[in-house]
C-alpha positions in Angstrom: 107.1 -102.5 157.8 104.2 -100.6 156.1 104.6 -98.3 153.1 101.5 -96.5 151.7 101.9 -94.1 148.7 99.2 -92.0 146.9 96.5 -94.3 148.0 93.0 -93.7 146.6 89.7 -95.6 146.9 86.3 -94.8 145.3 82.9 -96.3 145.8 80.0 -96.4 143.3 76.8 -95.7 145.1 73.5 -96.4 143.3 71.1 -93.4 143.5 67.4 -94.2 143.4 64.1 -92.6 144.3 61.9 -94.1 146.9 59.1 -96.5 146.1 58.3 -98.9 143.3 58.8 -96.3 140.6 62.2 -95.5 141.9 63.1 -99.2 142.0 62.1 -99.8 138.4 63.8 -96.6 137.2 67.0 -97.7 138.9 66.7 -101.2 137.5 66.6 -100.0 133.8 68.4 -96.7 134.0 70.8 -96.9 137.0 72.5 -93.7 138.1 75.6 -93.9 140.2 77.3 -91.4 142.5 81.0 -91.7 143.0 82.1 -91.3 146.6 85.8 -90.9 147.3 86.6 -92.7 150.6 90.4 -92.3 150.6 92.3 -89.8 148.5 96.1 -89.4 148.2 97.1 -90.9 151.5 100.8 -91.3 152.2 102.5 -92.7 155.3 105.0 -95.3 156.5 105.1 -97.3 159.7 108.3 -98.8 161.1 108.7 -102.2 162.8 107.6 -102.2 166.4 105.5 -99.0 166.3 102.1 -98.7 167.9 100.2 -96.2 165.8 96.8 -94.8 166.6 94.7 -94.3 163.4 91.8 -92.2 164.3 89.0 -90.2 162.8 85.2 -89.7 162.9 82.7 -92.2 161.4 83.0 -92.2 157.6 86.5 -90.5 157.6 88.1 -93.4 155.7 89.7 -95.4 158.6 88.1 -98.8 157.8 88.6 -98.5 154.1 92.4 -97.8 154.7 92.8 -100.7 157.0 90.9 -103.1 154.7 93.3 -102.1 151.8 96.4 -102.5 154.0 95.2 -105.9 155.2 94.4 -107.1 151.7 90.6 -107.2 151.9 90.1 -104.4 149.4 92.1 -103.4 146.3 93.0 -99.7 145.9 91.9 -97.8 142.8 95.2 -95.9 142.7 98.5 -95.9 144.6 100.6 -98.6 146.1 100.9 -100.6 149.4 103.6 -102.9 150.7 103.3 -104.7 154.0 106.5 -106.5 155.2 107.6 -106.5 151.6 104.3 -108.0 150.4 101.6 -106.3 148.2 98.7 -107.4 150.4 95.9 -107.4 147.8 98.0 -109.3 145.3 99.5 -112.0 147.6 96.7 -112.5 150.1 97.9 -115.9 151.3 101.4 -114.9 152.3 100.1 -111.6 153.7 97.6 -113.5 155.9 100.4 -115.5 157.5 102.2 -112.4 158.7 99.2 -110.4 160.1 96.7 -110.7 162.9 93.5 -108.8 163.3 90.6 -108.0 165.7 87.8 -106.3 163.8 85.0 -105.1 166.0 82.5 -107.8 166.8 83.6 -110.2 164.0 85.0 -113.3 165.5 87.8 -115.6 164.3 86.9 -118.2 167.0 84.5 -121.0 166.4 81.2 -120.3 168.0 80.1 -123.8 169.3 83.4 -125.3 170.5 85.6 -124.5 173.5 88.2 -121.8 173.2 91.1 -124.2 173.5 89.9 -126.2 170.4 89.6 -122.9 168.4 93.3 -122.2 169.3 94.2 -125.8 168.2 92.5 -125.2 164.9 94.3 -121.9 164.4 97.6 -123.7 165.2 97.0 -125.9 162.1 95.7 -123.1 159.9 98.9 -121.0 160.6 101.2 -124.0 160.8 102.5 -122.9 164.2 105.3 -125.2 165.6 104.1 -127.0 168.8 106.8 -125.4 170.9 105.9 -121.9 169.9 102.2 -122.7 170.3 102.6 -123.9 173.9 104.9 -121.0 174.8 102.3 -118.5 173.5 99.4 -120.2 175.2 101.3 -120.1 178.5 102.0 -116.4 178.1 98.4 -115.6 177.2 97.1 -117.5 180.2 99.4 -115.4 182.5 98.7 -112.0 181.0 95.1 -112.3 179.9 94.0 -114.8 182.7 92.7 -117.2 180.1 92.9 -120.5 182.1 89.3 -120.4 183.3 88.0 -119.7 179.8 89.8 -122.3 177.7 87.2 -125.1 178.2 84.1 -122.8 177.7 82.3 -122.6 174.3 82.8 -119.2 172.7 79.1 -118.5 172.6 78.9 -118.7 176.4 81.6 -116.1 177.0 80.8 -112.6 178.1 81.9 -109.7 175.8 85.0 -109.0 177.9 86.0 -112.7 178.0 85.5 -113.1 174.3 87.6 -110.1 173.5 90.5 -111.4 175.6 90.3 -114.7 173.6 90.1 -112.8 170.3 93.3 -110.9 171.1 95.1 -114.1 172.0 93.9 -115.6 168.7 95.2 -112.6 166.8 98.7 -112.9 168.4 98.8 -116.7 168.5 101.0 -117.1 165.4 103.5 -114.3 166.2 102.4 -112.0 163.4 104.6 -109.2 162.3 101.6 -106.8 162.2 98.3 -106.7 164.1 95.3 -104.5 163.2 93.1 -103.7 166.2 89.7 -102.1 165.5 88.0 -101.0 168.7 89.6 -103.7 170.9 88.1 -102.3 174.2 84.7 -101.2 173.0 81.9 -101.9 175.6 84.3 -103.3 178.2 84.6 -102.5 181.9 87.6 -100.7 183.3 89.3 -103.8 184.7 89.2 -105.7 181.3 90.3 -102.6 179.4 93.4 -102.4 181.6 94.2 -106.1 181.0 93.9 -105.7 177.3 96.0 -102.5 177.2 98.7 -104.2 179.2 98.6 -107.3 176.9 99.1 -105.1 173.8 102.0 -103.3 175.5 103.6 -106.7 176.4 103.2 -108.2 172.9 104.8 -105.1 171.4 107.7 -105.1 173.9 108.4 -108.9 173.7 107.9 -109.5 170.0 108.3 -106.0 168.5 104.9 -106.5 166.9 103.8 -103.5 164.7 100.3 -102.5 165.8 97.8 -100.2 164.1 95.0 -99.3 166.5 91.7 -97.7 165.4 89.4 -96.6 168.3 87.0 -94.0 169.6 88.3 -94.6 173.2 90.9 -91.9 173.5 92.2 -93.5 176.7 93.5 -96.3 174.5 95.3 -93.8 172.3 96.9 -92.0 175.2 98.1 -95.1 177.0 99.3 -97.1 174.0 100.4 -94.8 171.2 103.2 -92.3 170.9 102.3 -91.6 167.2 98.9 -90.9 165.8 97.5 -90.4 162.3 94.3 -88.4 162.1 92.1 -88.8 159.0 89.1 -86.8 157.9 87.1 -87.1 154.7 89.7 -89.4 153.2 92.7 -87.1 153.8 95.3 -87.2 156.5 95.0 -84.2 158.8 97.9 -85.0 161.1 100.7 -87.6 161.3 103.2 -87.3 164.1 103.9 -87.7 167.8 101.1 -87.3 170.3 103.2 -84.6 172.1 103.4 -82.6 168.8 99.7 -82.7 168.4 99.2 -81.4 171.9 101.5 -78.5 171.2 99.2 -77.4 168.4 96.1 -76.8 170.5 94.8 -73.4 171.5 94.8 -74.4 175.2 97.6 -76.9 176.2 97.1 -76.8 180.0 94.1 -77.0 182.3 93.6 -76.1 185.9 90.7 -77.4 187.9 90.0 -75.2 190.9 87.6 -75.4 193.8 86.9 -72.1 195.6 85.1 -71.4 198.9 81.4 -72.2 198.7 80.5 -68.7 200.0 82.1 -67.0 197.0 80.8 -66.4 193.5 83.6 -66.9 190.9 84.4 -64.5 188.1 87.6 -64.6 186.2 89.9 -61.6 187.1 90.1 -59.0 184.2 93.9 -59.4 184.0 93.4 -63.1 182.9 90.3 -62.7 180.7 92.3 -62.6 177.4 94.3 -65.8 178.1 91.8 -68.2 179.8 88.7 -70.1 178.9 86.5 -70.9 181.9 84.0 -73.7 182.2 81.8 -74.5 185.3 82.1 -78.2 186.2 78.7 -79.8 186.2 77.7 -81.5 189.4 80.4 -79.9 191.5 79.6 -76.8 193.5 82.1 -74.0 193.0 84.5 -76.0 190.8 85.8 -74.6 187.5 88.0 -75.7 184.7 90.5 -73.1 183.4 92.0 -73.8 180.0 95.1 -71.8 178.9 98.2 -71.9 176.8 101.5 -72.0 178.8 103.2 -69.9 176.1 101.0 -66.9 177.0 100.5 -67.2 180.7 102.0 -69.5 183.4 100.1 -71.7 185.8 101.8 -69.9 188.7 100.6 -66.5 187.6 97.1 -67.8 187.2 97.0 -69.3 190.7 98.5 -66.3 192.3 96.1 -63.9 190.6 93.0 -66.0 191.5 94.3 -66.4 195.1 94.4 -62.7 195.5 90.6 -62.6 194.8 89.3 -65.9 196.1 89.9 -68.6 198.7 91.1 -71.7 196.8 90.2 -75.0 198.5 91.9 -77.2 196.0 93.4 -77.2 192.5 94.8 -79.7 189.9 97.0 -79.0 186.9 96.5 -81.3 183.9 96.8 -81.5 180.1 93.8 -81.7 177.8 92.8 -85.2 176.8 93.3 -86.4 173.3 89.5 -86.3 172.8 89.4 -82.5 173.4 92.4 -82.1 171.0 90.8 -84.0 168.2 87.5 -82.1 168.7 89.4 -78.8 168.3 91.2 -80.2 165.3 87.9 -80.9 163.5 86.4 -77.6 164.5 89.4 -75.7 163.1 89.7 -77.8 159.9 92.6 -79.6 158.3 94.1 -76.6 156.5 94.5 -74.5 159.7 95.8 -77.4 161.7 98.5 -78.3 159.2 100.2 -75.1 160.1 100.7 -76.3 163.7 100.8 -80.0 163.2 103.5 -82.2 161.7 
């Protein structure tokens, strides 16, 4: 569905000194700095995949998405989206994609949501039968019925985002780009949106690229993730493969008797990283790698020294994994990643 080869994008940034003198100097003798936002990116995405495209601010995520969606033209390399070169055939490309980009709205601010949907029906030339079918589906999944007759400007952030998602999927696009679709929303609305994305992917086999800083979105929606840093792909593969590359792939949260002071037994000190859990008395987080020591051995050894009130075995969240990836750097991670 999406094929990206040797993609590069550079920006010319005007350098100028502060003040009036700097302004005049830059006006007559401008000096530019070349910043490489994306360099030699390669990946392909198949039909029906939900791919998480993540990275820190300034890593090159937005630039990549803008080139794939046809907003920007690459300096080098090639892109095809559903057989179309997006920046050369913007009109046909626009008919096959949907997008939710941050706080930018595709709904009309002063008219009711239903009328915005009607306008989009004519823009995308959606057959009446398909339009009514999708509206009925969106009402059910996103609970849109109470919102359809309210002007967009009167909607809350969560209500508006639900309507934005409906607008993005209204014309049954082959590909949808979602940029921070759950930012600033409460837990209930986030869950509605995640379920909606899953349902659209399941029913219509829609290919979805998701960029977000909410790692819960990634863990619940994406099997595959692409991590980008400084314009270069650090990792491209299954989420499970990424988790295998971390130093500590398991975590045990323990709570010991309040009368005891915890210190890690010497026999475990080479294999475990310990953190005190803030705000919880005598609770600790033990991070370890299951290839070096088992959870059973850890619990048995600690029980021989302390009274354990409770314990929970979990995996590290994607946020902790990505943090470790950035700390170790792309070159070291590539030896353990895909």
